[in-house]
C-alpha positions in Angstrom: 65.0 11.7 -68.6 63.1 12.6 -65.5 60.0 10.7 -64.6 56.8 12.7 -65.1 53.7 13.0 -63.0 51.8 11.2 -65.7 54.2 8.3 -65.5 53.9 8.3 -61.7 50.1 8.1 -62.2 50.5 5.1 -64.4 52.9 3.4 -61.8 50.7 4.0 -58.8 47.2 4.1 -60.2 46.4 7.5 -58.7 45.3 10.5 -60.7 47.9 13.2 -61.7 46.0 15.6 -59.5 46.3 13.3 -56.5 50.0 12.8 -57.3 50.6 16.5 -57.4 48.6 17.2 -54.2 50.5 14.4 -52.3 54.0 15.6 -53.4 53.1 19.2 -52.6 51.6 18.2 -49.2 48.2 19.6 -50.1 45.1 18.7 -48.1 42.7 16.0 -49.3 45.2 13.2 -49.6 45.3 10.7 -46.7 48.6 9.6 -45.2 48.5 6.0 -46.6 48.1 7.3 -50.1 50.7 10.0 -49.7 53.2 7.4 -48.4 52.6 5.2 -51.4 53.1 8.1 -53.9 56.2 9.4 -52.1 57.8 6.0 -52.1 57.1 5.5 -55.8 58.4 9.1 -56.6 61.6 8.4 -54.7 62.2 5.0 -56.4 61.6 6.6 -59.8 64.0 9.5 -59.0 61.3 12.1 -59.2 62.2 13.3 -55.6 65.2 12.8 -53.5 65.1 11.4 -49.9 66.3 14.5 -48.1 68.0 13.5 -44.9 66.5 14.8 -41.6 69.1 17.1 -40.1 67.2 18.8 -37.3 64.4 18.5 -34.8 61.8 21.2 -34.7 60.3 21.9 -31.3 56.9 23.4 -32.0 55.4 25.5 -29.1 51.8 25.5 -30.1 49.4 28.1 -28.7 45.7 27.6 -29.3 44.8 30.4 -26.8 47.9 30.9 -24.7 46.0 30.6 -21.4 48.0 27.4 -20.4 51.1 27.5 -22.5 52.9 30.6 -21.3 56.4 31.8 -20.4 56.7 29.8 -17.2 59.5 27.7 -15.7 57.6 24.5 -16.6 57.9 25.1 -20.4 61.4 26.6 -20.1 62.6 23.3 -18.5 60.9 21.2 -21.2 62.7 23.2 -23.9 66.0 22.8 -22.0 65.6 19.0 -21.9 64.8 19.0 -25.6 67.8 21.1 -26.6 70.2 19.1 -24.5 69.1 15.8 -25.8 69.0 16.9 -29.4 72.6 18.1 -29.0 73.6 14.7 -27.5 71.9 12.9 -30.4 73.6 15.0 -33.0 70.6 17.0 -34.3 70.1 20.7 -34.5 67.2 22.2 -32.5 64.8 24.6 -34.1 62.3 26.3 -31.8 59.1 27.2 -33.6 56.3 29.2 -32.1 53.0 28.4 -33.8 50.2 30.7 -32.6 46.7 30.0 -33.9 45.8 33.7 -33.7 48.7 34.6 -36.0 47.5 35.7 -39.5 50.3 33.6 -41.0 49.3 30.5 -39.0 48.0 28.4 -42.0 51.0 29.2 -44.2 53.5 28.4 -41.5 51.7 25.1 -40.6 51.7 24.0 -44.2 55.4 24.7 -44.4 56.1 22.7 -41.3 54.2 19.6 -42.3 55.7 19.7 -45.8 59.4 20.1 -44.7 61.4 17.0 -45.3 64.5 18.2 -43.4 63.1 18.5 -39.8 61.3 15.9 -37.6 58.6 17.5 -35.4 58.3 17.5 -31.7 55.0 19.2 -30.9 54.2 20.7 -27.5 50.5 19.8 -27.7 49.4 20.9 -24.2 46.6 23.1 -25.6 45.6 20.7 -28.4 42.2 19.3 -29.2 41.7 16.6 -31.9 41.1 19.3 -34.6 44.4 20.9 -33.8 46.2 17.6 -34.2 44.6 16.6 -37.4 46.9 18.5 -39.9 50.0 16.8 -38.4 48.7 13.5 -39.7 49.9 14.7 -43.1 53.4 15.5 -42.0 56.0 14.1 -44.3 58.5 13.7 -41.4 58.0 11.9 -38.1 55.9 13.6 -35.4 55.9 13.0 -31.6 53.4 14.8 -29.4 54.6 16.1 -26.1 52.2 16.6 -23.1 49.0 15.4 -24.9 47.6 12.1 -26.0 44.8 11.3 -28.5 42.5 8.3 -28.2 42.6 7.5 -31.9 46.3 6.6 -31.4 47.5 8.5 -34.5 50.6 9.8 -32.9 53.5 8.8 -30.7 53.3 10.7 -27.5 55.2 11.4 -24.2 52.9 12.5 -21.5 52.5 12.9 -17.7 50.8 10.2 -15.7 48.1 12.7 -14.8 45.4 10.4 -13.4 47.5 8.2 -11.1 49.4 11.3 -9.9 46.3 13.1 -8.6 44.8 9.8 -7.4 47.8 9.4 -5.1 47.6 13.0 -3.9 43.9 12.6 -3.0 44.6 9.3 -1.4 47.3 11.0 0.7 44.6 13.5 2.0 42.2 10.6 2.7 44.9 8.7 4.6 45.5 11.8 6.7 41.9 12.0 7.8 40.3 14.3 5.2 36.8 13.3 4.0 35.5 16.7 2.6 37.9 17.1 -0.3 37.4 19.6 -3.1 39.0 20.3 -6.5 40.4 23.6 -7.8 39.6 23.1 -11.5 40.9 25.1 -14.5 38.2 27.1 -16.2 40.2 26.5 -19.4 39.8 22.8 -20.3 42.7 20.7 -21.7 43.2 17.0 -21.7 45.8 17.0 -18.9 43.4 18.7 -16.6 40.6 16.3 -17.5 42.6 13.3 -16.6 43.8 14.9 -13.3 40.3 15.4 -12.2 39.6 11.8 -13.1 42.3 10.8 -10.6 40.7 12.9 -7.9 37.3 11.5 -8.4 38.6 7.9 -8.6 40.3 8.3 -5.2 37.2 9.6 -3.5 34.9 6.9 -5.1 37.3 4.1 -4.0 37.3 5.5 -0.5 33.5 5.6 -0.4 33.5 9.4 -0.2 31.1 11.7 -2.0 32.3 14.1 -4.7 30.5 17.2 -3.7 29.9 19.4 -6.9 29.9 22.5 -4.7 33.6 21.8 -3.8 34.7 21.8 -7.4 35.6 25.4 -8.1 36.5 26.6 -11.7 39.4 29.0 -11.7 41.6 30.6 -14.4 44.8 28.6 -14.8 47.1 31.6 -14.1 48.1 32.7 -10.6 46.5 36.2 -11.0 43.4 34.8 -12.6 43.0 32.1 -9.9 43.4 34.6 -7.2 40.7 36.9 -8.8 38.2 34.0 -9.4 38.8 32.5 -5.9 38.2 35.9 -4.3 34.9 36.2 -6.2 33.9 32.7 -5.1 34.7 33.2 -1.4 32.7 36.5 -1.4 29.6 34.3 -2.0 30.4 30.9 -0.4 31.4 30.0 3.2 31.0 26.2 3.1 34.4 24.8 2.1 36.0 21.4 2.3 39.0 20.7 4.6 41.3 20.1 1.6 41.8 20.8 -2.1 43.6 19.2 -5.0 44.4 21.5 -7.9 44.9 21.3 -11.6 48.3 23.1 -11.4 50.5 25.1 -9.0 49.4 28.5 -10.4 45.8 27.7 -9.6 46.7 26.4 -6.1 48.9 29.4 -5.2 46.4 32.0 -6.5 43.6 30.3 -4.5 45.8 30.1 -1.4 46.4 33.9 -1.5 42.6 34.5 -1.7 41.9 32.0 1.1 44.5 33.7 3.4 43.0 37.1 2.7 39.6 35.8 3.6 40.9 34.7 7.0 41.4 31.0 6.3 44.6 29.4 7.7 46.6 27.1 5.6 46.9 24.2 6.5 45.1 24.7 9.8 41.7 25.3 8.2 42.3 24.1 4.7 45.0 21.9 3.1 46.0 22.6 -0.5 47.9 20.4 -3.1 49.2 21.8 -6.4 50.6 20.1 -9.5 53.9 20.6 -11.4 56.3 21.6 -8.6 57.3 25.0 -10.0 60.4 26.6 -8.4 58.3 29.1 -6.4 56.4 26.4 -4.6 59.2 25.9 -2.2 59.4 29.6 -1.2 55.6 30.2 -1.1 54.0 31.0 2.3 53.3 28.3 3.4 55.5 26.2 1.0 53.2 24.3 -1.3 52.7 20.5 -1.2 52.6 19.5 -4.8 53.3 16.8 -7.5 56.7 17.0 -9.1 56.9 16.6 -12.9 60.3 15.7 -14.3 60.2 18.3 -17.0 63.7 18.1 -18.5 63.6 14.4 -18.5 60.2 14.4 -20.2 61.6 16.6 -23.0 64.7 14.4 -23.4 62.6 11.2 -23.6 60.4 12.7 -26.3 63.5 13.5 -28.3 64.9 10.0 -27.9 61.6 8.6 -29.1 61.7 10.8 -32.2 65.3 9.9 -33.0 64.3 6.2 -32.7 61.6 6.7 -35.3 63.9 8.6 -37.6 66.5 5.9 -37.5 64.2 2.8 -37.6 61.3 4.0 -39.7 59.1 2.0 -37.4 55.4 3.0 -37.7 54.3 1.4 -34.4 52.8 4.1 -32.2 53.7 4.3 -28.5 52.4 6.2 -25.5 55.0 6.9 -22.8 53.8 8.1 -19.4 56.2 9.9 -17.1 55.6 9.0 -13.5 55.7 11.9 -11.0 56.8 12.3 -7.4 54.6 13.6 -4.5 56.3 16.4 -2.6 54.9 17.0 0.9 55.5 20.5 2.2 53.7 22.7 4.7 50.3 23.4 2.9 48.8 20.1 4.1 48.3 18.5 7.5 46.8 15.5 9.2 43.2 16.0 10.3 42.6 14.1 13.6 39.3 12.4 14.6 38.3 15.0 17.1 38.6 17.7 14.5 36.5 15.8 12.0 33.7 15.6 14.6 33.8 19.4 15.1 33.7 20.0 11.3 
């Protein structure tokens, strides 16, 4: 005879309502309680331990201003699919858009599905966006975002050190007036990149001039538009810029060139990501290379490890980057600094 919810209540000490909510993945039951109830239900034969057969790659869009159809995210997906295949798991690509009218229903289905582990592209996440995934009945790994409460395993870019080294490169090459091309749409990655820029200037004894931090839309067209508007009103510029991403850097470069500035003769510019078009830009963009396919593959390997071991210890893995010097930066000599 099948065990009843009333019997599970007697076994676990939780109310029948709590038992029902936990087994149906309803909100209001914390993960520790849900785990206890699920374990008891499995031991009593109330539910079966369905084997995880696939890895769901969730492309999460909160507003879509950063996560878009670009080579960056295409390469991430490629890395995920290849590694899933190598590890013997099917890949499911799931697009979860917060503006979709079925968002809540789809999210509930995802976190209650016992057959797929979840790899979440969390680039646009804030803490509130991540919270529902704490109730997931299957393992979760966050990709491209980290949360200070350490609730999730995560694979991320080493954002701070990467931009620190890029700014240090400019300083070593004679630049003292260094600005920052900052995304007007905030995400955690961009926050930590700016931290690296500020840290490099502070350690070199240089001033971070607020007038040299310019907010721009994170797309190429948006950055070009916003930089044009800025240059129409401002003429005092630094000798170099670091940027939150390549789109921002290239859009800003286009506006600078149209306003008569020479790159890198007048202003050096550094991007972030190393998108394919950086190499063929005019001038080719100095940038920070992110190993996108490898990042996706590493996230899959971490998820598979959790599936097989059941280990609840959380890890944060940071992927190091590579500085790629091209023709959008140059050395500023002492006599030029005196003129400037």
